[in-house]
N, C-alpha and C positions, 0 to 999 in steps of 0.2 A: 198142455196141448189143447187147442181149441178145434171145434169142427171146421172143416174146410168148406168154402163156399163153392158149390158146383153150379154150372149153367150149361146151356146147350153147346157151348164151345168146348168145355173141358170134361163133360160128363163121361164120354167114352173113355178118355185116357185115365181119369181119376177113379171111375166106378167100374165100368165094364171090364177094363183091362187090368184092374188092380190085382196084385199077387196075394193080397190078404182080403178077407171078407170086409164089406163096406155096409154101414148103416146109413141110409139116406133119409133125412127128415124133410118131407115135402110140406112146406109151410107158406104162410103169407102174413104180412105185417098187421093186417086188420083182424086176424083170427085170434080170438081170446084163448081157446084151448091150445093153440100153437105157442102162445106166450107162456102158458102154464107149464108146458112140457119142455120148453127151451132150457131151463136150468138142469133138468135131468139129462138132456142130450149133451150139455157141456160136461157134466160129471162123467158120463160114459166115455167121452173123448179122452179125458184124463186117465180114467181107470183102465181102459183097454188100449192105451197107447202102445203101438208096436204090434198088437194082435188083431186089432180091428180099426179100420179107418172110419171116421164119423164125418158125415157131410150134410150140408143143408142146401136145399134147393127152393128158391122163391118161385112158387107156381105162377104168380102174376107175371113175372119177368121171363119165365121159361115155360110157357103154356104148351109148346110142342113136346117137350120132354114129359111133362105131366100127363098129357093125352096119350103119349106112346105107352105109358105104363098104366093107363086106365085109372088115374087118380080122380075119384069122384068127390071125396070129402077130405078135409084136412083137419088136423094133421094126419098124414099117413106116413108110416115109417116102414121102409122096405129094407130087408137085409139081403144084400147081393153076395153070392159066393161063386167064384169062377165065372163071373159075367152074367149069371142068371139070378132071378129073384128066388131066394131060398125060403123066405118067410116074410110076413107082413103083419102090421098092427095098424088099426085105424082108431083115431081118437086119442085123447090125453090119458093114456093108460098108466097104471102105476109102474114105477121103476122096476119092481120085482118081476113084472111080466116081460119087460124088455130084456132084463138080465137072463131070464129063463130062455127066451128065444135065442139070444146071442150065444149063450152057452151051448145050446143044441147045435147051432151052426158051426161054432168053433170046434166042437167035438168031432164033427164030420170032416173037418178040414185036414 
């Protein structure tokens, strides 16, 4: 399972209306820390398949979505639960920090 690509057209359907929590990676192709965290995001998509949806949003191509969520620096990872932002991480954080935040959101679900 790979992360799904979300954009301004499908963001609402794939993220806000999702019946399971969603991790969204706000990234850009020119961003070195985004490239560093990309393999971790791929791993999470496989490991949490069925429990957590993992999505990637290119902020350059979808600036209105990034602005709507106040994305100021990338990578920013938002965890949505029931259509709302439940948690967030900014920067190329260690996988253990992501797993910790994801676990907390899944326990609340």
